[in-house]
C-alpha positions in Angstrom: 68.5 81.8 69.0 68.5 80.0 72.5 72.4 81.6 72.5 71.5 85.4 71.4 68.8 85.0 74.5 72.0 83.8 77.2 74.5 86.5 75.0 71.8 89.9 75.3 70.9 88.6 79.1 75.2 88.8 79.5 75.1 92.2 78.2 72.5 93.6 80.3 74.2 92.5 82.9 77.3 93.4 82.7 77.2 97.4 83.5 75.7 96.9 86.7 78.5 94.0 87.9 80.8 97.2 86.3 79.3 99.7 88.6 79.4 97.4 91.8 83.1 97.3 91.4 83.7 101.0 90.2 81.1 101.7 93.8 83.3 98.8 96.2 86.4 100.7 94.8 85.0 104.8 95.6 84.1 102.8 98.6 87.6 101.7 100.0 89.4 105.0 98.4 87.6 107.2 101.4 87.8 104.3 104.0 91.7 105.4 103.2 91.2 108.4 103.2 89.1 108.1 106.6 91.6 105.8 108.3 94.7 108.6 107.2 96.5 110.6 109.4 96.8 112.9 107.3 94.8 116.7 106.7 93.2 118.1 104.2 92.2 121.0 102.6 89.3 122.5 100.3 88.7 126.0 99.0 91.8 127.5 102.3 90.0 125.3 105.1 91.9 122.6 106.9 89.8 119.5 107.2 90.2 116.0 109.7 90.8 112.6 107.4 86.9 111.7 108.8 86.0 115.2 107.9 87.1 115.0 104.1 85.7 111.7 103.7 82.4 112.3 104.9 82.3 115.3 102.3 83.7 112.8 99.5 81.0 110.5 100.3 77.6 113.2 100.5 79.6 114.7 96.8 79.7 111.0 96.1 76.3 110.5 96.7 75.0 113.1 95.0 77.2 112.1 91.6 77.2 108.7 91.8 74.8 108.3 88.4 77.3 110.3 86.5 80.5 108.6 87.6 81.4 105.8 85.3 85.2 105.4 87.0 88.0 105.6 90.1 89.8 108.3 87.4 85.7 110.3 87.1 85.3 110.2 91.0 89.2 111.3 91.4 89.8 113.9 89.0 86.0 115.3 89.0 84.4 114.3 92.3 87.2 114.0 95.3 89.4 116.6 94.0 88.4 119.9 93.7 85.3 122.6 94.9 82.7 122.4 92.4 81.5 125.8 93.8 85.1 127.5 93.6 87.2 125.2 91.2 89.2 125.5 93.3 91.9 122.0 93.9 91.8 119.8 97.0 95.0 119.7 98.5 96.6 117.1 101.2 99.3 117.9 103.5 100.7 114.1 104.5 104.2 113.4 105.8 105.2 116.7 105.6 104.4 116.8 102.0 101.2 118.7 101.0 100.3 118.0 97.3 96.5 118.1 95.7 94.3 115.6 96.4 93.7 114.5 93.1 97.9 113.4 93.1 96.9 111.8 96.4 94.3 109.8 95.7 96.0 108.5 92.6 98.7 106.8 94.7 96.6 105.9 97.2 94.3 103.6 95.4 97.2 102.4 93.0 99.2 100.8 95.7 96.6 98.1 97.6 97.4 97.9 101.7 99.6 101.6 101.8 97.6 104.4 103.5 100.3 107.2 104.4 
């Protein structure tokens, strides 16, 4: 009986730890955006790295209950407009790529900020 209670308690707490890790990873990703030297294009308008990071924070605050992984955050929150459906773009080092591609690459590197 004691083992079952311990197992149930562990299983009930586990999602909290997982979500805390996701929040930490997303927070780190947004900080990397903010520290980058890139320009961000959203719906045809150019934004600074600080503006892009703030926009991502606002969308994250709104959507965090529905986001269970960094991949979902990148694909569904940080890479396209919810209103127009258009992808966001990043101009970095004389190269333009989709925000999804850039963020995925950024997240896969631990210490490299473009």
